[in-house]
N, C-alpha and C positions, 0 to 999 in steps of 0.2 A: 823569443825573448823578450824577458819582462822589465822593461826597464824603470826604474825606480827614480833617478836622476840623471842629469849629466850637469858636465861643467865644460870649460872650454877645451880641457885636453881629456877630461874621463867622462866615463860611462859607469852607473853603477847600478846594474842589473841584479835580480832573484838568482840566489843559486839553484841549478839543477842536477839530479844524478850525473849528468855528465862531466860535472867539475872535478869529478873525483882524483882523476890524475894531476890536475893543476895543485889540488890541494896537498896531494902528497910529495910532488916536486917541492912547492913551497915549504913544507914542515920538514923535508929532508934536509935543507939548508942550515948548517949549525950555526951560522951566525945570525940567519933569521930567528931561531930557537933559543939563541944564546940565554937571554933574560926571562925565557919562558920556563923551559925544561933543563937549561945549563947546556943547552947543544943536541941534547937528545932527538933524533928524528922521530915524530910520531908514525907510527905503524899504520900504513894501509887497513887494516880490518878495523882499526879505532874509527879512521879517518869514516870507512864506510860507513860505520855505526853513528857516525856523528852528523852525517849528510841530512837523515830524515828530520833530526831533531834541529838542524837548520831551518828546513824548510816549514817545520813544524809553528815556526815564529811567526809566519806571514800569515797563518789562521789566526792564531791565539792572540796576537797585536797588531791590528792594522796600522801600516805604517812604520813599524819598527821593525828590524831584526838584522840579519846577516846580510852583506851586499857585495858581490863579485864586483872588484875596480877592473877596468878595461880600459886601456890606451885607447883614446875615441878614434884617432887616426887610422889605427892598426888591429883595433880589437884585442890585441894581446892582452893576456891575462897579466895584470900587475898584484894582485894579492886582494885581500876584503876588506871591508869595514865593517864594525857592528855599531848601532845605533839603536839599542834596546832597555826595556828597564833593566833595572840594576837589581838583578837575582839574589845578590846575598844580602842587600839591606834596601828593601823596595820602599819606595816614597814615592806619593801622589804627585805627577807632574817631573819627576827626575827620571834622567835618562843617562844610561852609559854610553860613552864613546870609545871606540878601540881600533886598532887598526891592524894587520898584519901585510907587509909588502913583501916582495922580492927583492933581495940585495941590489939586483939590476934596476931597481926603479928609486933608490933611496937617494937623497940630496937634490932631489930634479923637483920638488915642492909637491908631487903628488899627495903625500898624506896632510899637507896643510892644507891643498885645495878642496880636496875630499871632506876633511873634517869641516873645515869652513862651511861647505855648501849643506852638509848634514846639519849642522848647528843652526843654519837661516831655514832651513827647511821645518826644522824643529821649532823654532821658536815664532815662523812666520805662518805656519800651515798644519803644524801638529799638536799644538796646546803646551810645548814644552815648558816647564817653568825653571830649570834647573838641569846642567849638563854636567857630567861627572866624568872622571878618566884617571884610570891609576896606571903605575910602570913602577919600575923598580929604580929607587934612589939614583943609583949609578947608570941606567940607562938616559945617558944625556940627549942622546938623538930623540927618544921618544918625547923628554921632557920639554924640547925645542919647539918640536911639532905643536903640545900642548899650547904652549905659550904664545905660537904666532896666531895661533886659532883663537885665541882673546882668554883662554883659560887662566886661572890663576893658583898658585900653590895655597893650599887650604892646610894641609897636615902630613906628617912624615909619622910612621907606625910600623909595628913589625906584623909578618904575617909567618903562620906557622907550616904553610906549605914550600917554601922556598929554602929549606936546610941544605940543598943540595946544588944551589946556584952561586958561582962565584959573585959575591958583592952582596951576600943575603943580610950581611951582620949591618947593612946599611938602610934596611929596611923598604917601604915602599911608601911612595908619595901620591898624594890625592890631589887633584886639580880640577876645579870646578868653574863654571860661568854661570849666572842667573840671567835670564831675559831681561831683569832690570837694568843690569850692569853690561849688558850687549849692546856694542856700537854699530852692529848693523854692518861689520865688516864685508866688502865684496866677496863672492864666492869665488 
């Protein structure tokens, strides 16, 4: 197991081929997928095809990629975080933060804890200058995590790929935090 970072309650580690069942279970929960696919599960074949791309991040972008989130005390799979170059609008020094956690992990501060730890590592060790994150405007839970992690609302905009998802008409919000504005919140 290749550990990327640890917090008080979390271990973030590299993905392996053996994480397929965990990803299938995660992406099969309609509530987890509500603001991503309208609640439709991701087929196993698609997840199986995605894993090599997740693993490729570790080779292409040292210190960046997708990280399995495990509960430190039990090693239970909670979901994942990504901390990667923004693939839709790449900018030097800008990294995109994202997360997807099991419903059983919601409301326990794990998303905020993992996000803060990644932001801290990015600003203090990885040369990151700006962290960005996006979610649907109506995804209030994810927006609260972004705010608790120190990001602030930058803009609201429309995306063409959300038309089948309830709430799409309200658009997408972008949040961001620059290294200069970071207050060094504890992980």
